[in-house]
C-alpha positions as CSV (number, residue, x, y, z in Angstrom):
1,M,-28.3,-38.9,-8.7
2,N,-25.0,-39.9,-10.3
3,L,-22.1,-38.1,-8.8
4,N,-19.5,-36.8,-11.4
5,L,-17.1,-34.2,-12.1
6,Y,-20.3,-32.3,-13.7
7,T,-23.2,-32.9,-11.7
8,L,-21.2,-31.4,-8.8
9,C,-20.7,-28.7,-10.3
10,V,-24.2,-28.7,-10.7
11,I,-24.5,-28.6,-7.1
12,Y,-21.8,-26.2,-5.9
13,L,-23.1,-23.8,-8.4
14,V,-27.2,-24.7,-7.3
15,Y,-25.9,-24.4,-3.5
16,S,-23.7,-20.9,-4.0
17,F,-26.3,-19.5,-5.6
18,L,-29.4,-20.6,-2.7
19,G,-26.7,-19.2,0.2
20,W,-26.6,-16.1,-1.9
21,V,-30.3,-15.5,-1.6
22,G,-30.8,-16.6,1.7
23,E,-28.0,-14.7,2.7
24,T,-29.1,-11.6,0.9
25,V,-33.5,-11.8,1.8
26,V,-31.7,-11.5,5.5
27,A,-29.6,-8.7,5.1
28,T,-32.0,-7.0,3.0
29,A,-34.8,-7.6,5.9
30,K,-32.4,-6.1,8.1
31,G,-31.0,-3.2,6.7
32,R,-34.3,-2.4,4.9
33,R,-32.2,-2.0,1.2
34,F,-31.0,-4.2,-1.4
35,T,-28.1,-5.7,-0.2
36,N,-25.8,-8.1,-2.1
37,R,-24.2,-10.2,0.2
38,G,-21.9,-12.5,-2.3
39,V,-18.6,-11.6,-1.8
40,A,-18.4,-11.4,-5.4
41,S,-20.4,-9.5,-7.6
42,G,-22.5,-12.3,-9.3
43,P,-25.3,-13.9,-7.8
44,F,-23.3,-16.8,-5.6
45,C,-21.9,-17.4,-1.9
46,F,-19.1,-19.7,-2.6
47,V,-18.8,-21.1,0.9
48,Y,-22.8,-22.5,0.9
49,G,-21.7,-24.4,-2.4
50,T,-18.1,-25.6,-1.3
51,A,-20.5,-26.8,2.2
52,G,-23.4,-28.1,-0.6
53,V,-20.6,-30.7,-2.3
54,L,-18.6,-32.1,0.9
55,I,-22.3,-32.6,2.2
56,T,-23.1,-34.4,-0.9
57,I,-20.3,-36.5,-0.9
58,G,-19.5,-37.5,3.0
59,L,-23.3,-37.5,3.7
60,N,-24.7,-39.6,0.7
61,D,-25.1,-43.0,2.3
62,Q,-26.7,-41.0,5.5
63,R,-29.4,-40.0,3.5
64,T,-32.3,-42.8,4.9
65,S,-30.9,-40.7,8.7
66,L,-32.1,-37.2,9.3
67,A,-29.9,-37.2,12.6
68,A,-26.7,-38.1,10.5
69,M,-27.8,-35.5,7.9
70,F,-28.4,-32.9,10.5
71,L,-25.0,-33.2,12.2
72,G,-23.1,-34.2,9.3
73,S,-24.6,-30.9,7.7
74,M,-23.4,-28.9,11.0
75,I,-20.3,-30.1,10.7
76,Y,-19.2,-29.8,7.4
77,A,-20.3,-26.2,7.1
78,T,-19.3,-25.3,9.9
79,V,-16.2,-25.9,9.2
80,V,-16.1,-24.6,5.7
81,E,-17.5,-21.0,7.4
82,W,-14.4,-21.1,9.6
83,L,-11.5,-22.2,7.1
84,T,-13.2,-19.6,4.7
85,A,-13.3,-17.1,7.6
86,K,-9.2,-17.8,8.5
87,L,-8.5,-17.5,5.1
88,L,-10.3,-14.5,3.7
89,E,-8.7,-13.2,7.0
90,R,-4.8,-14.1,5.6
91,I,-5.7,-12.6,2.0
92,H,-7.0,-9.8,2.4
93,H,-6.1,-8.9,6.1
94,R,-9.7,-7.7,7.5
95,R,-13.0,-9.5,8.9
96,W,-15.9,-10.5,6.5
97,W,-18.3,-10.8,9.4
98,D,-17.6,-11.2,13.0
99,Y,-20.2,-13.4,15.6
100,S,-18.9,-12.2,18.5
101,D,-22.2,-10.6,19.4
102,Y,-24.1,-14.4,19.6
103,K,-23.5,-16.6,22.2
104,F,-21.4,-19.4,22.0
105,N,-19.3,-18.3,19.2
106,L,-15.6,-19.0,18.1
107,N,-13.7,-16.1,17.5
108,G,-16.4,-14.5,16.2
109,R,-15.7,-16.8,12.8
110,I,-18.6,-19.4,13.8
111,C,-21.4,-19.5,16.7
112,L,-23.7,-22.2,17.4
113,L,-27.1,-20.7,15.8
114,G,-25.1,-20.9,12.7
115,A,-24.2,-24.5,12.8
116,F,-27.7,-25.2,14.0
117,V,-29.2,-23.7,10.7
118,F,-26.2,-25.4,8.8
119,G,-27.9,-28.4,10.1
120,V,-31.4,-27.9,9.4
121,G,-30.4,-26.2,5.9
122,G,-28.3,-29.4,5.3
123,V,-31.3,-31.7,5.8
124,L,-33.7,-29.2,3.9
125,I,-31.4,-29.4,0.9
126,T,-30.2,-33.2,0.8
127,S,-34.3,-34.1,1.0
128,V,-35.8,-32.0,-0.8
129,I,-34.1,-29.0,-3.2
130,Q,-31.5,-31.7,-4.5
131,P,-33.8,-34.9,-6.1
132,Q,-35.4,-31.8,-7.3
133,V,-31.8,-30.6,-9.0
134,A,-31.0,-34.2,-9.8
135,G,-34.6,-34.7,-11.7
136,V,-33.5,-31.5,-13.9
137,T,-30.2,-32.7,-14.6
138,D,-31.1,-36.1,-15.7
139,R,-33.4,-34.7,-18.5
140,L,-30.6,-32.3,-19.4
141,P,-28.3,-33.8,-22.4
142,L,-24.9,-34.1,-21.3
143,P,-23.2,-31.9,-24.0
144,A,-25.2,-29.2,-22.2
145,I,-24.4,-30.1,-18.6
146,H,-20.9,-29.1,-19.8
147,W,-21.4,-25.9,-21.7
148,L,-23.3,-24.6,-18.9
149,C,-20.7,-25.6,-16.3
150,G,-18.2,-24.4,-18.3
151,V,-19.5,-21.2,-19.0
152,L,-21.1,-20.5,-15.8
153,F,-17.6,-21.0,-14.2
154,V,-15.7,-18.5,-16.6
155,L,-18.2,-16.5,-15.7
156,T,-17.7,-17.0,-12.1
157,L,-13.7,-16.6,-12.7
158,I,-13.7,-13.8,-14.0
159,D,-16.4,-12.0,-11.4
160,L,-13.7,-13.1,-8.7
161,V,-10.7,-12.1,-10.5
162,V,-12.5,-8.5,-11.0
163,T,-13.7,-8.4,-7.2
164,V,-10.2,-9.2,-5.6
165,C,-8.6,-6.5,-8.2
166,G,-11.1,-4.3,-7.0
167,I,-10.5,-4.5,-3.3
168,M,-6.8,-5.0,-3.1
169,H,-6.3,-1.3,-1.5
170,F,-8.8,-1.3,0.4
171,E,-6.5,-0.4,3.1
172,N,-5.0,2.6,1.0
173,S,-9.1,3.9,0.3
174,L,-8.7,3.9,3.7
175,D,-5.6,6.4,4.3
176,N,-7.2,9.1,1.5
177,L,-10.5,9.2,3.0
178,M,-9.1,9.5,6.5
179,A,-6.7,12.6,5.1
180,A,-10.2,13.8,3.5
181,M,-11.7,14.0,6.8
182,T,-9.2,15.8,8.6
183,H,-8.9,18.4,5.8
184,Y,-12.9,18.8,6.6
185,G,-12.7,18.9,10.3
186,D,-10.3,21.2,10.7
187,A,-11.9,23.2,8.1
188,M,-15.0,22.8,10.1
189,K,-13.6,24.2,13.4
190,V,-12.6,27.3,11.4
191,A,-15.8,27.8,10.6
192,V,-17.6,27.2,14.2
193,S,-14.7,29.8,15.4
194,D,-16.2,32.2,13.2
195,V,-19.6,31.7,14.3
196,T,-18.7,31.2,18.2
197,G,-19.6,34.9,19.1
198,K,-22.8,35.3,17.5
199,M,-24.8,33.1,20.0
200,S,-28.2,33.0,18.2
201,E,-27.0,31.6,14.9
202,S,-24.4,29.6,16.7
203,W,-26.8,26.1,17.0
204,K,-28.3,26.4,13.3
205,S,-24.7,27.0,11.8
206,G,-23.4,24.2,13.7
207,K,-26.3,21.8,12.4
208,E,-25.8,22.9,9.1
209,M,-21.9,22.4,9.1
210,S,-22.3,19.2,10.4
211,F,-24.7,18.0,8.0
212,D,-22.3,19.6,5.2
213,F,-19.3,17.5,6.2
214,M,-21.2,14.6,6.3
215,M,-22.0,14.8,2.7
216,R,-18.0,16.0,2.1
217,V,-17.5,13.1,3.6
218,R,-19.6,10.8,1.5
219,D,-18.9,12.6,-1.8
220,A,-15.2,12.1,-1.0
221,A,-15.8,8.4,-0.4
222,M,-18.0,8.4,-3.6
223,S,-14.5,8.9,-5.4
224,I,-11.9,7.4,-3.4
225,F,-13.8,3.8,-3.2
226,N,-14.1,1.8,-6.4
227,R,-17.7,-0.1,-7.0
228,Q,-16.1,-3.0,-5.5
229,Q,-15.4,-1.4,-2.3
230,R,-18.2,0.5,-1.9
231,R,-20.4,-2.8,-2.5
232,M,-18.2,-4.8,0.1
233,I,-18.6,-1.6,2.4
234,A,-22.4,-1.8,1.9
235,S,-22.8,-5.7,2.3
236,F,-20.8,-6.7,4.6
237,P,-21.7,-4.6,7.9
238,K,-19.4,-6.4,10.2
239,L,-16.5,-6.1,7.9
240,R,-13.3,-5.3,10.2
241,T,-9.8,-4.2,8.9
242,E,-6.6,-4.3,10.4
243,R,-5.4,-0.7,10.6
244,N,-8.1,2.1,9.6
245,N,-11.0,-0.2,11.2
246,D,-12.2,3.8,13.2
247,V,-12.0,4.9,9.9
248,L,-14.6,2.7,8.5
249,E,-17.1,2.7,11.3
250,Q,-17.1,6.5,11.1
251,L,-18.0,6.2,7.4
252,R,-20.8,4.1,8.0
253,R,-22.1,6.2,10.9
254,I,-22.0,9.0,8.7
255,L,-23.7,7.0,5.5
256,E,-26.3,5.5,8.3
257,S,-27.2,8.8,9.2
258,L,-27.7,10.6,6.2
259,Y,-29.9,7.7,4.9
260,R,-31.9,8.3,7.7
261,H,-31.9,12.3,7.2
């Protein structure tokens, strides 16, 4: 493959899409419902595209050595993942993924298992998938590649801007949800005190009020969080915030209980 700006753009987009497919398939299988694992709304995980471009450039002369490709892919992809985690935490003041439950992790941002998967994936992609991509791009007219890259990058940039604007005030939304939950909780305490004198009805009433509380919290979350924020909560179960993480975890438990109800 002739490496130039446009072929690198194609590689970036293809690897970003394949990374999104892999992440989404795993998350959907674990959660037993469709989960869009991209940070943006579109079908791209850009950390994979960045790692793919770096692997293509940095290991272009090592294609005959599987060991070099494996170790190089591990290092490049893991460094990109760690830098991406730090950058997202610095910009958004929240942690998007957490490997703390995995052995041999570094501050929950990267782990040995993930590095191994990146190494295997790097070898597979560069040995099997990239030659197929090269075969397609080599047959396409150069102007078509230019237009394809231009249109996709403009759409991706718009998607990123919309996503960033949508999640900017996530902590404020959690503050509003906490106020709503406190209000509903106080109302439930008053209602519970009204039925405690009727022992035969107290258990049933308590169960109904608990379900009613969860429904009210869900409805409040639907009205408080915008579409991007709701997708972020659903797509990143390990997402942690600096100020209102307890509220976020309680919301997750409520939504999961309603999903199983």
